[in-house]
C-alpha positions, -999 to +999 in steps of 0.1 A: +880+382+835+867+417+830+834+404+815+824+390+849+822+424+864+803+442+836+767+434+827+761+416+795+756+439+765+722+423+758+711+428+794+720+464+792+702+469+759+671+451+773+671+474+803+674+505+781+646+493+759+624+487+789+630+521+803+623+537+769+590+518+766+579+529+800+588+565+793+569+564+760+539+549+777+539+576+804+541+603+777+512+588+757+491+583+789+492+545+786+509+537+819+476+526+835+460+493+824+425+508+822+437+535+798+452+508+776+420+488+777+399+519+768+422+527+739+420+491+726+382+491+728+380+524+710+402+511+681+381+479+680+349+500+678+363+522+651+375+492+631+341+475+633+323+507+623+346+510+592+340+474+583+302+479+585+303+508+560+327+491+536+307+458+538+274+477+531+290+495+501+305+463+487+274+442+491+253+469+475+277+472+446+278+434+441+240+431+441+236+461+418+262+448+394+246+413+393+211+427+387+224+451+360+241+422+342+210+401+345+184+428+335+206+448+311+200+481+329+236+491+333+245+513+354+213+523+371+208+494+395+245+495+404+242+531+414+209+525+433+222+495+452+255+513+460+234+540+477+212+515+495+241+494+506+260+524+519+229+537+538+225+502+553+262+502+563+258+536+580+227+524+598+246+494+610+275+516+621+250+537+641+237+506+658+273+495+666+285+528+681+254+542+697+255+526+731+293+528+737+292+565+728+260+577+744+255+551+771+218+548+761+198+522+741+190+529+705+160+551+698+131+531+684+135+545+649+171+530+647+162+495+659+149+482+626+125+453+620+093+450+640+106+470+669+104+503+650+067+496+642+059+489+679+077+518+694+089+509+729+089+471+733+085+473+771+053+494+767+040+470+741+045+441+765+027+460+792-002+467+769-004+431+759-004+420+796-032+444+804-052+432+774-048+396+786-058+405+821-088+424+808-101+393+789-101+372+821 
């Protein structure tokens, strides 16, 4: 029985594949778990940023097309809402990627809503506290 002394062909192939994967990971710099995690997070962030832009464009195009059909202003509202939707998508992309890239909170002008009118929310809370204490 010569086969008892030799490793199985599939076991040998499995070992060669494992060695090739390890070698490839070392060359790509992915032999450490934290590097793999960082790369996955970067791809996830890039994917979400792309989805935000495409979603803004698509939503703007859909709203513009519906309004153009309803009001009979073809193609002006479509063009306007494509621009607005794309701008909104880019703003959302900025909100998504700002902190992971810079490590800082968003500037007040990029927060949107009521926060951009107040400026710094912590300072606004402090002013409100001082005003309440002054009334007492």
